[in-house]
N, C-alpha and C positions, 0 to 999 in steps of 0.2 A: 210893137212891144215883144211880140213872138220871136224875131228876128234878132233882136238885140240880146236877149235872154239866151238865144241858142248860140250866137257869137260868143258871150262871157263865157259860157259853159265849155265851147270848145278852146277858147283860150286858156281859160283854168286846167282842164286836162291835159291840153299842149304842154302845159310849165310843171305839173304837178304829177303825172302818170307815171307809174313805176314800168320801166322797162323790162319785158319778159320775153326771154328768148323763147320761141315756138318750139323746140326741139326738149326744153326741158323737162325734167323727169322727177322734179326735186320736190320738197315741201312749197316750194312759189308755184305749184300748180294747182295747189289749194286755196290760195288766198286771190281775193278778187284783185283786179288790177287798180281799182282805186277803192279803197275802204270808205266805210260810211263816215268816219272820224275825219279823214282828210275832206271829205265832199263837203262837211259842213263849211269849211274856208270859202267855199264857191258862194254861197249864200251872201257874203259881202258886196259882191258885185251885182248880184241880182237884187237885193233889197234896194240899191240905189236906182236902179231901173223902174221896179215896182212901185217904188215909194212907201213901202211898210216893212215893218220887221217881220220874217218869217220863222216858224217855230220849227226847228232843224228836226225834231222828234215827226211832226207830220208831212215835211216835204222830201226828207233822205230817207230814201231805201236802206230797210236793216240789212246789212251784210255786204253793203257795197256794190260796186259796178263792175261787170265783166269786161265791157270795152267801151269804146268813147260814145257809139251811138246810143247804146243802151244807157249811159248816164246823160247825155242830152235829151232825149225823148223823153225818159222816164221822169227826170227832174223836171224840166218843161211842163208836161204835164202837170205834175203835182203841184207845182207852183202857180199855174193858172188858175187850178181848181181851187186852190187855198185863196187867190186873191179874189176870185168871181164870189167866192162864199163870202168874204168878209170886208168888201169895198161896198 
């Protein structure tokens, strides 16, 4: 299940993430690479894997995610914790 969640989140990131030029010095530098509102959409695939509805307010990090690994590791941990506590 962990592998499936990580793969689903990686695919979602690849499809949805915002491309940011590493040399940018604009307002984009102050915004997370994936905001929390966009990240909520990733729960659709993850809910199918875990077989339960996931409350976005408890599993999605406020403020979003700065990079793909942060998104995958943090969200996977939060989802697994929630599932363990509520199954």
